[in-house]
KESEPA-644263 format. One record per residue: residue number from 1; x, y, z of N, C-alpha, C in turn. Coordinates in nm, 3 decimals. Example, Ala and Ser with C-alpha at 12.3 -4.5 7.8 and 13.67 -1.06 7.14 Angstrom:
KESEPA-644263
NODE num   neast  nnorth     nup  caeast canorth    caup   ceast  cnorth     cup
NODE   1   1.319  -0.569   0.780   1.230  -0.450   0.780   1.320  -0.330   0.780
NODE   2   1.285  -0.225   0.708   1.367  -0.106   0.714   1.290   0.003   0.787
//
This chain:
KESEPA-644263
NODE num   neast  nnorth     nup  caeast canorth    caup   ceast  cnorth     cup
NODE   1   0.340   0.342   2.258   0.242   0.352   2.273   0.198   0.321   2.375
NODE   2   0.201   0.402   2.486   0.180   0.255   2.638   0.018   0.252   2.638
NODE   3  -0.073   0.379   2.684  -0.239   0.369   2.691  -0.290   0.360   2.576
NODE   4  -0.419   0.306   2.655  -0.536   0.289   2.476  -0.580   0.391   2.484
NODE   5  -0.613   0.405   2.327  -0.603   0.587   2.283  -0.763   0.543   2.226
NODE   6  -0.816   0.716   2.195  -0.951   0.713   2.115  -0.938   0.701   1.972
NODE   7  -0.962   0.683   1.882  -0.996   0.721   1.768  -1.117   0.786   1.679
NODE   8  -1.055   0.885   1.662  -1.147   0.966   1.542  -1.103   0.957   1.405
NODE   9  -1.237   1.008   1.375  -1.240   1.035   1.212  -1.235   1.097   1.119
NODE  10  -1.217   1.194   1.081  -1.210   1.320   0.994  -1.341   1.269   0.886
NODE  11  -1.413   1.434   0.830  -1.484   1.429   0.787  -1.421   1.354   0.668
NODE  12  -1.323   1.354   0.611  -1.204   1.324   0.485  -1.273   1.145   0.544
NODE  13  -1.205   1.122   0.631  -1.178   0.976   0.632  -1.322   0.899   0.644
NODE  14  -1.411   0.973   0.709  -1.519   0.886   0.708  -1.615   0.912   0.563
NODE  15  -1.575   0.974   0.479  -1.601   0.986   0.325  -1.521   0.848   0.293
NODE  16  -1.402   0.890   0.282  -1.317   0.711   0.196  -1.368   0.649   0.257
NODE  17  -1.360   0.606   0.411  -1.442   0.453   0.440  -1.579   0.454   0.431
NODE  18  -1.716   0.553   0.361  -1.803   0.479   0.337  -1.829   0.432   0.224
NODE  19  -1.729   0.508   0.128  -1.690   0.485  -0.030  -1.623   0.348  -0.027
NODE  20  -1.580   0.262   0.061  -1.523   0.086   0.024  -1.631  -0.048   0.014
NODE  21  -1.545  -0.121  -0.004  -1.683  -0.186   0.021  -1.632  -0.223   0.193
NODE  22  -1.777  -0.267   0.212  -1.785  -0.352   0.340  -1.679  -0.451   0.430
NODE  23  -1.647  -0.550   0.329  -1.513  -0.570   0.342  -1.344  -0.520   0.393
NODE  24  -1.382  -0.430   0.335  -1.290  -0.371   0.350  -1.251  -0.232   0.482
NODE  25  -1.410  -0.203   0.435  -1.407  -0.083   0.546  -1.370  -0.164   0.727
NODE  26  -1.427  -0.286   0.720  -1.442  -0.346   0.841  -1.320  -0.379   0.865
NODE  27  -1.231  -0.445   0.764  -1.096  -0.450   0.811  -0.977  -0.368   0.851
NODE  28  -1.064  -0.236   0.823  -0.977  -0.114   0.822  -0.992  -0.065   0.966
NODE  29  -1.112  -0.096   0.992  -1.094  -0.002   1.115  -1.070  -0.108   1.206
NODE  30  -1.100  -0.272   1.233  -1.064  -0.336   1.296  -0.908  -0.280   1.340
NODE  31  -0.812  -0.258   1.228  -0.628  -0.241   1.224  -0.639  -0.073   1.304
NODE  32  -0.772  -0.004   1.250  -0.701   0.115   1.323  -0.722   0.071   1.513
NODE  33  -0.878  -0.002   1.509  -0.835   0.008   1.632  -0.745  -0.052   1.721
NODE  34  -0.699  -0.131   1.678  -0.563  -0.279   1.753  -0.481  -0.145   1.740
NODE  35  -0.450  -0.108   1.670  -0.340  -0.048   1.657  -0.374   0.086   1.790
NODE  36  -0.487   0.143   1.744  -0.503   0.213   1.903  -0.480   0.177   2.079
NODE  37  -0.512   0.076   2.046  -0.511  -0.031   2.164  -0.366  -0.089   2.218
NODE  38  -0.282  -0.119   2.127  -0.210  -0.158   2.128  -0.072  -0.141   2.065
NODE  39  -0.064  -0.047   1.958   0.074   0.012   1.903   0.061  -0.081   1.760
NODE  40   0.010  -0.181   1.727   0.072  -0.285   1.641  -0.003  -0.238   1.512
NODE  41   0.103  -0.231   1.471   0.047  -0.273   1.258   0.150  -0.196   1.212
NODE  42   0.141  -0.226   1.088   0.259  -0.197   0.974   0.251   0.002   0.987
NODE  43   0.317   0.070   1.083   0.290   0.202   1.059   0.451   0.224   1.039
NODE  44   0.432   0.378   0.989   0.579   0.434   0.956   0.521   0.573   0.984
NODE  45   0.651   0.632   0.999   0.684   0.787   0.995   0.710   0.819   0.869
NODE  46   0.568   0.979   0.813   0.587   1.032   0.687   0.689   1.109   0.679
NODE  47   0.774   1.118   0.572   0.817   1.293   0.585   0.798   1.363   0.462
NODE  48   0.873   1.512   0.428   0.803   1.540   0.362   0.678   1.652   0.406
NODE  49   0.554   1.670   0.260   0.455   1.732   0.284   0.414   1.664   0.413
NODE  50   0.383   1.543   0.484   0.333   1.467   0.553   0.436   1.473   0.719
NODE  51   0.498   1.566   0.759   0.557   1.535   0.806   0.490   1.520   0.944
NODE  52   0.553   1.471   1.024   0.430   1.427   1.155   0.304   1.387   1.214
NODE  53   0.290   1.303   1.024   0.201   1.203   1.047   0.220   1.068   1.014
NODE  54   0.166   0.943   1.074   0.246   0.837   1.002   0.076   0.800   0.930
NODE  55   0.129   0.700   0.850   0.144   0.573   0.759   0.078   0.468   0.885
NODE  56  -0.071   0.411   0.820  -0.103   0.274   0.845  -0.127   0.196   0.753
NODE  57  -0.069   0.052   0.687  -0.091  -0.016   0.568  -0.197  -0.123   0.589
NODE  58  -0.289  -0.120   0.567  -0.334  -0.236   0.553  -0.413  -0.294   0.403
NODE  59  -0.355  -0.379   0.368  -0.409  -0.455   0.251  -0.342  -0.337   0.152
NODE  60  -0.394  -0.353   0.051  -0.398  -0.208  -0.060  -0.425  -0.083  -0.062
NODE  61  -0.455  -0.023   0.087  -0.483   0.093   0.118  -0.401   0.109   0.248
NODE  62  -0.433   0.266   0.258  -0.325   0.315   0.286  -0.383   0.461   0.420
NODE  63  -0.376   0.416   0.524  -0.479   0.543   0.638  -0.326   0.624   0.675
NODE  64  -0.371   0.746   0.703  -0.293   0.832   0.721  -0.375   0.936   0.875
NODE  65  -0.250   0.918   0.965  -0.318   0.928   1.104  -0.225   0.983   1.157
NODE  66  -0.245   1.124   1.296  -0.147   1.105   1.352  -0.209   1.109   1.495
NODE  67  -0.120   1.087   1.586  -0.166   1.126   1.765  -0.121   1.233   1.811
NODE  68  -0.291   1.296   1.884  -0.280   1.402   1.962  -0.377   1.415   2.090
NODE  69  -0.252   1.374   2.145  -0.257   1.379   2.310  -0.333   1.207   2.283
NODE  70  -0.472   1.172   2.376  -0.498   1.033   2.389  -0.609   1.015   2.267
NODE  71  -0.533   1.057   2.154  -0.645   1.044   2.055  -0.562   1.038   1.877
NODE  72  -0.591   0.864   1.870  -0.553   0.867   1.706  -0.680   0.916   1.605
NODE  73  -0.564   1.012   1.559  -0.674   1.144   1.442  -0.664   1.035   1.280
NODE  74  -0.737   1.001   1.259  -0.706   0.981   1.077  -0.806   1.018   1.010
NODE  75  -0.679   1.094   0.932  -0.694   1.227   0.835  -0.787   1.151   0.632
NODE  76  -0.699   1.027   0.654  -0.741   1.001   0.507  -0.715   0.833   0.474
NODE  77  -0.853   0.773   0.416  -0.790   0.607   0.408  -0.825   0.663   0.195
NODE  78  -0.689   0.600   0.197  -0.673   0.588   0.010  -0.614   0.467  -0.052
NODE  79  -0.636   0.384  -0.117  -0.562   0.340  -0.214  -0.426   0.394  -0.238
NODE  80  -0.350   0.228  -0.237  -0.152   0.284  -0.217  -0.156   0.356  -0.356
NODE  81  -0.224   0.301  -0.462  -0.131   0.443  -0.610  -0.190   0.558  -0.614
NODE  82  -0.276   0.593  -0.495  -0.329   0.767  -0.501  -0.264   0.834  -0.342
NODE  83  -0.197   0.750  -0.288  -0.184   0.760  -0.156  -0.079   0.892  -0.059
NODE  84  -0.013   0.919  -0.177   0.129   1.012  -0.161   0.096   1.149  -0.286
NODE  85   0.006   1.144  -0.335  -0.015   1.205  -0.513  -0.050   1.313  -0.399
//
C-alpha cells in the first residue's frame, strides 16, 4: 500500500465499535487509521469464507477489513474468541 487511503466503517463495524469501552475503541481507530496511512500493522490475508479480506490484530480484537480502490473498508470488529465463527 503506497498512498494514503480513506477509512470507511460499515454499519456493523460502527455498531461493534460503539459497544466497546472507549479506551479500546480509541485504540482500534488509531490502528486502523495508521494502517490506512502507512500500511503498518499486524495484518494477514484471510482464507476460506473470508477470502479476499484482511485481518488487523489490535490487542484482543480482530478487525475484518478489505481494500477497495482508495478505501479501507472495516466490516466488523470482534473479540478474538468470536472472530472466525
